C-alpha positions as CSV (number, residue, x, y, z in Angstrom):
1,M,-0.2,18.4,-8.6
2,E,-2.9,19.2,-11.0
3,L,-5.1,16.2,-10.2
4,E,-7.5,17.1,-7.5
5,A,-9.9,14.7,-5.7
6,L,-13.5,15.8,-5.3
7,F,-16.1,14.9,-2.7
8,N,-15.0,11.9,-0.8
9,A,-12.6,10.6,-3.4
10,V,-8.9,9.9,-2.9
11,I,-6.2,9.8,-5.5
12,V,-3.5,7.2,-4.9
13,K,-0.1,6.8,-6.5
14,P,0.8,3.1,-6.5
15,Q,4.1,2.0,-5.0
16,D,6.4,-0.2,-7.0
17,T,6.1,-3.9,-6.1
18,E,8.9,-6.3,-6.0
19,E,8.8,-9.2,-8.4
20,T,9.9,-12.7,-7.4
21,T,13.2,-13.8,-8.8
22,Y,14.8,-17.2,-9.0
23,G,18.5,-16.5,-9.8
24,S,18.4,-14.2,-12.7
25,I,14.9,-15.3,-13.8
26,I,12.0,-12.9,-13.0
27,V,8.7,-14.7,-12.2
28,P,5.8,-12.4,-12.9
29,D,2.6,-12.6,-10.9
30,L,0.3,-12.8,-13.9
31,G,-2.4,-15.1,-12.6
32,K,-2.7,-13.5,-9.1
33,E,-4.9,-10.6,-8.1
34,V,-2.8,-8.5,-5.8
35,N,-4.1,-5.5,-3.8
36,E,-2.3,-2.3,-4.7
37,I,-0.4,-0.4,-2.0
38,G,0.1,3.3,-2.6
39,E,0.5,6.8,-1.2
40,I,-2.4,9.2,-1.2
41,V,-1.6,12.3,-3.2
42,S,-4.9,14.1,-3.1
43,V,-8.0,13.9,-0.9
44,G,-11.4,15.4,-1.5
45,P,-13.1,17.6,1.2
46,G,-15.7,15.0,2.1
47,Q,-19.3,13.9,1.4
48,S,-22.4,15.9,2.0
49,T,-25.3,14.4,3.9
50,I,-28.9,14.7,2.8
51,T,-29.2,17.7,5.2
52,G,-26.2,19.4,3.6
53,E,-23.8,18.7,6.5
54,L,-20.3,17.9,5.3
55,I,-18.7,14.6,6.6
56,P,-15.0,15.3,6.2
57,T,-12.6,12.6,4.9
58,T,-10.4,10.9,7.5
59,L,-7.4,10.0,5.2
60,Q,-4.7,12.5,4.6
61,V,-2.2,13.2,1.8
62,G,0.9,11.1,2.5
63,D,-1.0,8.1,4.1
64,I,0.0,4.7,2.8
65,V,-3.1,2.6,2.0
66,V,-4.1,-0.8,0.6
67,L,-6.6,-0.7,-2.3
68,P,-9.1,-3.4,-3.3
69,T,-8.4,-5.5,-6.4
70,Q,-11.5,-4.0,-8.0
71,G,-13.4,-0.7,-7.6
72,F,-10.8,2.0,-8.1
73,T,-10.3,3.6,-11.5
74,K,-6.8,3.5,-13.0
75,I,-5.9,6.9,-14.6
76,P,-2.7,7.5,-16.6
77,Y,-1.6,11.1,-16.0
78,D,1.7,12.8,-16.9
79,G,3.4,9.5,-17.7
80,E,2.4,7.8,-14.4
81,D,-0.6,5.7,-13.2
82,Y,-2.9,6.8,-10.4
83,Y,-6.0,5.2,-8.8
84,V,-9.1,7.2,-8.0
85,G,-12.0,6.0,-5.9
86,P,-14.1,6.7,-2.8
87,E,-12.4,6.8,0.5
88,N,-14.8,4.3,2.1
89,Q,-13.5,1.6,-0.3
90,V,-9.9,1.8,0.9
91,L,-9.2,-1.5,2.7
92,A,-6.5,-0.4,5.2
93,K,-4.1,2.4,6.2
94,I,-0.6,1.3,6.9
95,N,0.8,3.1,10.0
96,K,4.5,3.6,9.9
97,R,6.5,2.7,13.0
98,S,8.8,5.4,14.0
99,D,12.1,4.9,15.7
100,F,12.1,6.1,19.4
101,N,15.1,8.4,18.9
102,E,13.5,9.9,15.7
103,A,10.3,10.6,17.6
104,L,12.2,12.1,20.5
105,S,14.2,14.4,18.3
106,E,10.9,15.5,16.5
107,T,9.3,16.2,19.9
108,L,12.4,18.2,21.1
109,K,12.2,20.3,18.0
110,N,8.8,21.5,19.1
111,I,9.8,22.3,22.7
112,S,11.5,25.6,23.5
113,E,14.7,25.7,25.5
114,E,12.9,27.5,28.3
115,E,10.4,24.6,28.6
116,I,13.3,22.0,28.6
117,N,15.0,24.0,31.5
118,N,11.7,24.0,33.4
119,L,11.4,20.2,33.0
120,K,15.0,19.8,34.3
121,D,14.2,22.0,37.3
122,I,11.1,20.0,38.1
123,S,12.9,16.7,37.8
124,N,15.7,17.9,40.2
125,E,13.2,18.7,42.9
């Protein structure tokens, strides 16, 4: 991606929201202010303090976040819309729940066969 966040800024690509439908009639949410939910696509390195020390950002690329209704700047880029704003104005981070079996298989990928055999030997004692 050519867009790069600077300082403590984050760049967020909004996710598509579902519209309410009644039968085949789509009911738009025109009068409501709705918080945007999106995925972070770029994160700045952090903010410098008055003494020159860098305070790193805590959000990471790929995090799903909730943005405020005001405060972030909407930027059209390459046919898509993005939001840019300071990290400290992000309202929430949505943690994904992972399936137990998925987490277990990811863990087992990072363990060598020798370590698994050692665990089996320990459990048999």
